[in-house]
Every structure is written in structure tokens, then in C-alpha cells.
ZAZAPA-896038 format. One record per residue (C-alpha): residue number from 1; residue in one letter; chain; x, y, z. Coordinates in steps of 0.001 Angstrom, whole numbers. Layout:
(NUM, 'A', 'A', (X, Y, Z));
...
END
This chain:
(1, 'M', 'A', (172, 85, 268));
(2, 'I', 'A', (3135, 2394, 869));
(3, 'D', 'A', (4757, 1361, -2648));
(4, 'V', 'A', (1003, 2617, -4360));
(5, 'A', 'A', (1206, 5807, -1872));
(6, 'N', 'A', (4969, 6546, -2811));
(7, 'R', 'A', (4020, 6014, -7068));
(8, 'A', 'A', (964, 8048, -6763));
(9, 'R', 'A', (2802, 11054, -4573));
(10, 'A', 'A', (5948, 10819, -7246));
(11, 'R', 'A', (3364, 10791, -9860));
(12, 'L', 'A', (1974, 14232, -8650));
(13, 'R', 'A', (5524, 15906, -8362));
(14, 'R', 'A', (6052, 14885, -11719));
(15, 'R', 'A', (2687, 16369, -12972));
(16, 'S', 'A', (3709, 19744, -10370));
(17, 'V', 'A', (7049, 20668, -12364));
(18, 'D', 'A', (7636, 21413, -15441));
(19, 'G', 'A', (10145, 18176, -16695));
(20, 'D', 'A', (11721, 19454, -19683));
(21, 'K', 'A', (13910, 21931, -17461));
(22, 'P', 'A', (17253, 21205, -16603));
(23, 'D', 'A', (18249, 19905, -13144));
(24, 'P', 'A', (19320, 22661, -11002));
(25, 'P', 'A', (23181, 23137, -9933));
(26, 'A', 'A', (23421, 20717, -7231));
(27, 'G', 'A', (23409, 23605, -4505));
(28, 'Q', 'A', (19997, 24349, -5599));
(29, 'N', 'A', (18523, 20720, -4997));
(30, 'R', 'A', (17245, 21332, -1552));
(31, 'F', 'A', (15132, 24565, -3083));
(32, 'V', 'A', (13925, 22382, -5869));
(33, 'R', 'A', (12953, 19578, -3423));
(34, 'A', 'A', (11090, 21972, -1300));
(35, 'R', 'A', (9290, 23260, -4073));
(36, 'K', 'A', (8247, 20136, -4772));
(37, 'A', 'A', (7059, 18910, -1529));
(38, 'R', 'A', (4596, 22227, -1290));
(39, 'Q', 'A', (3456, 21124, -4445));
(40, 'T', 'A', (1814, 18039, -3161));
(41, 'E', 'A', (1403, 19271, 542));
(42, 'V', 'A', (-2156, 20237, -681));
(43, 'A', 'A', (-3557, 17008, -2403));
(44, 'E', 'A', (-2005, 15189, 655));
(45, 'D', 'A', (-3906, 17080, 3072));
(46, 'Y', 'A', (-6921, 16938, 1239));
(47, 'V', 'A', (-7024, 13468, 917));
(48, 'E', 'A', (-6257, 12841, 4609));
(49, 'L', 'A', (-8855, 15072, 5942));
(50, 'I', 'A', (-11516, 13638, 3106));
(51, 'D', 'A', (-10813, 10224, 5013));
(52, 'D', 'A', (-10786, 11441, 8083));
(53, 'L', 'A', (-14259, 13067, 7206));
(54, 'I', 'A', (-15990, 9584, 5589));
(55, 'A', 'A', (-14353, 8065, 8870));
(56, 'A', 'A', (-15982, 10503, 11302));
(57, 'T', 'A', (-18838, 10884, 9330));
(58, 'G', 'A', (-19934, 8426, 6455));
(59, 'E', 'A', (-18892, 11114, 4016));
(60, 'A', 'A', (-16770, 13920, 2637));
(61, 'R', 'A', (-18888, 17182, 1291));
(62, 'A', 'A', (-17317, 20189, -245));
(63, 'A', 'A', (-18628, 22258, 2502));
(64, 'D', 'A', (-16919, 20440, 5687));
(65, 'I', 'A', (-13595, 20270, 3326));
(66, 'A', 'A', (-14010, 23969, 3177));
(67, 'R', 'A', (-14838, 25007, 6970));
(68, 'A', 'A', (-12028, 22245, 7915));
(69, 'L', 'A', (-9658, 24197, 6168));
(70, 'G', 'A', (-10752, 27798, 6448));
(71, 'V', 'A', (-11233, 27874, 2525));
(72, 'T', 'A', (-14123, 28773, 135));
(73, 'Q', 'A', (-16347, 25935, -1490));
(74, 'A', 'A', (-15337, 27416, -5183));
(75, 'T', 'A', (-11446, 26286, -3813));
(76, 'V', 'A', (-12363, 23505, -2718));
(77, 'A', 'A', (-14280, 22210, -5814));
(78, 'N', 'A', (-11199, 23661, -8185));
(79, 'T', 'A', (-8793, 21470, -5596));
(80, 'I', 'A', (-11520, 18606, -5895));
(81, 'A', 'A', (-11138, 18459, -9784));
(82, 'R', 'A', (-7331, 18635, -9678));
(83, 'L', 'A', (-7340, 15349, -7440));
(84, 'A', 'A', (-9999, 13971, -10039));
(85, 'R', 'A', (-8089, 14519, -12398));
(86, 'D', 'A', (-5064, 12963, -10974));
(87, 'G', 'A', (-6923, 9936, -10002));
(88, 'L', 'A', (-6937, 10681, -6410));
(89, 'V', 'A', (-10416, 11321, -5854));
(90, 'T', 'A', (-14306, 10938, -7458));
(91, 'S', 'A', (-17036, 13197, -7018));
(92, 'Q', 'A', (-20508, 14140, -8880));
(93, 'P', 'A', (-21828, 17533, -8559));
(94, 'Y', 'A', (-24112, 17793, -5198));
(95, 'R', 'A', (-22463, 14772, -4317));
(96, 'S', 'A', (-19990, 13328, -970));
(97, 'I', 'A', (-16433, 12838, -2362));
(98, 'F', 'A', (-14726, 9558, -2509));
(99, 'L', 'A', (-10821, 8689, -2289));
(100, 'T', 'A', (-10115, 6187, -4767));
(101, 'K', 'A', (-7775, 3111, -4236));
(102, 'R', 'A', (-4490, 5946, -4944));
(103, 'G', 'A', (-6095, 8271, -2601));
(104, 'Q', 'A', (-6775, 6192, 282));
(105, 'A', 'A', (-2994, 5137, -181));
(106, 'I', 'A', (-1739, 8397, 467));
(107, 'A', 'A', (-3917, 9314, 2851));
(108, 'K', 'A', (-2511, 6511, 4802));
(109, 'W', 'A', (853, 7254, 3742));
(110, 'S', 'A', (352, 10773, 4964));
(111, 'R', 'A', (-887, 10017, 8215));
(112, 'E', 'A', (1789, 6806, 8973));
(113, 'R', 'A', (4366, 9988, 7968));
(114, 'H', 'A', (2471, 12567, 10346));
(115, 'G', 'A', (2541, 9888, 13073));
(116, 'I', 'A', (6235, 9447, 12730));
(117, 'V', 'A', (6757, 13049, 13216));
(118, 'R', 'A', (4809, 13844, 15770));
(119, 'R', 'A', (6074, 10969, 17622));
(120, 'F', 'A', (9466, 12419, 17553));
(121, 'L', 'A', (8475, 15831, 18559));
(122, 'L', 'A', (6717, 14429, 21712));
(123, 'A', 'A', (9808, 12143, 22537));
(124, 'I', 'A', (12402, 15055, 22286));
(125, 'G', 'A', (9966, 17287, 24727));
(126, 'V', 'A', (7923, 19208, 21917));
(127, 'S', 'A', (4119, 19864, 24163));
(128, 'S', 'A', (1405, 17545, 22294));
(129, 'E', 'A', (-67, 21004, 21053));
(130, 'T', 'A', (2387, 21962, 19131));
(131, 'A', 'A', (3475, 18463, 17948));
(132, 'D', 'A', (271, 17910, 16450));
(133, 'L', 'A', (741, 21909, 14463));
(134, 'D', 'A', (4813, 21029, 13747));
(135, 'A', 'A', (4179, 17439, 12198));
(136, 'E', 'A', (1112, 18763, 10445));
(137, 'G', 'A', (4037, 20597, 8158));
(138, 'I', 'A', (7022, 19098, 8617));
(139, 'E', 'A', (5644, 15446, 7335));
(140, 'H', 'A', (5269, 17006, 3723));
(141, 'H', 'A', (8614, 18195, 3667));
(142, 'V', 'A', (11089, 15446, 5174));
(143, 'S', 'A', (12814, 12892, 2875));
(144, 'E', 'A', (12256, 9087, 3415));
(145, 'E', 'A', (16021, 8768, 4931));
(146, 'T', 'A', (15140, 11102, 7381));
(147, 'L', 'A', (11808, 9892, 8343));
(148, 'A', 'A', (13231, 6166, 9065));
(149, 'A', 'A', (15605, 8024, 11063));
(150, 'L', 'A', (13010, 9444, 12935));
(151, 'K', 'A', (11250, 6706, 13116));
(152, 'R', 'A', (14397, 4461, 14734));
(153, 'L', 'A', (15228, 6776, 17186));
(154, 'T', 'A', (11448, 7338, 18431));
(155, 'E', 'A', (11060, 3290, 18587));
(156, 'S', 'A', (14666, 2753, 20263));
(157, 'Q', 'A', (13942, 5347, 22805));
(158, 'S', 'A', (10541, 3497, 23544));
(159, 'K', 'A', (11758, 9, 24248));
(160, 'P', 'A', (12347, -941, 27775));
(161, 'P', 'A', (16202, -1340, 28121));
END
């Protein structure tokens, strides 16, 4: 399931960034990586929220998404159209929004990343409220290598000696 999410996320990034531009000089790669992460962040947030709404209420409606994210329903409609084009959601006018298998995989993957980052922040003494807020941003920008290291460190700290 995670492999499906990684492939879908890579596809989103390829669609979001001009693929015909030459690779930047080595020192600029960090800027490109951050830009790519920002471009997929919205999609990841939406599919995670849609999954949460479906789990909590049985449906995800545009009005509920707009309220949760503090955006207009027009913004939600445009984003949902993009997510549908990318194969992450299905929707019809005046109906609930549903995740495709790819959308479900990305939601699960994003939630797992969030949990790893949150547990790490809690382990180093960050308050629960701040860990929730900070993990929401960090989860989109941390590399797989760093995420694995955070997970190993957190797991080793929680094991009894």
C-alpha cells in the first residue's frame, strides 16, 4: 500500500513541476525539493482530510472540507477537480467526495508520516498541541531517509532497556 502511495506522490510531483527543465546545480536541489514538497502538500492534506471525514461522518462534503481548511467552497471545488484528474478522488456535483484506491493509499501514507513525526516531537519534549501543529507541516517536507531515522530513534527510545 505504501508503494502505491509513493508512486502516486511521485506522479503528482511530475505533473506539478516542469519536467523539461534541466536539473539545477547541486546547491539548488534543496530548493527544488522544497518546491516539489509544497506542490504535493495540498493534495496530501485534502486526501487525508477526506479520509478523516468519511471515517467520522460517513461522507466528505465540499462544505465540510472548506470549513475544516478555512477556504472557500470554490477553492475546494477547484482542488477536488484537480484531485479527480490525478485519480485520487471521485465526485459528482452535489454529492459526497470519495477517495480512489490511490487516494486512500496517499491518505494512509500521509497519516503514517504525520504519526512518525509527531511521536518524534513528543519524544524530544515538544508539547502535544505543538507537536500536532508542527508535524502537519514537517510531514510533507521530510525525506524518506530522515523519516526512517526519526522512526528508528523514536522506537529505540520507547523500548525498555
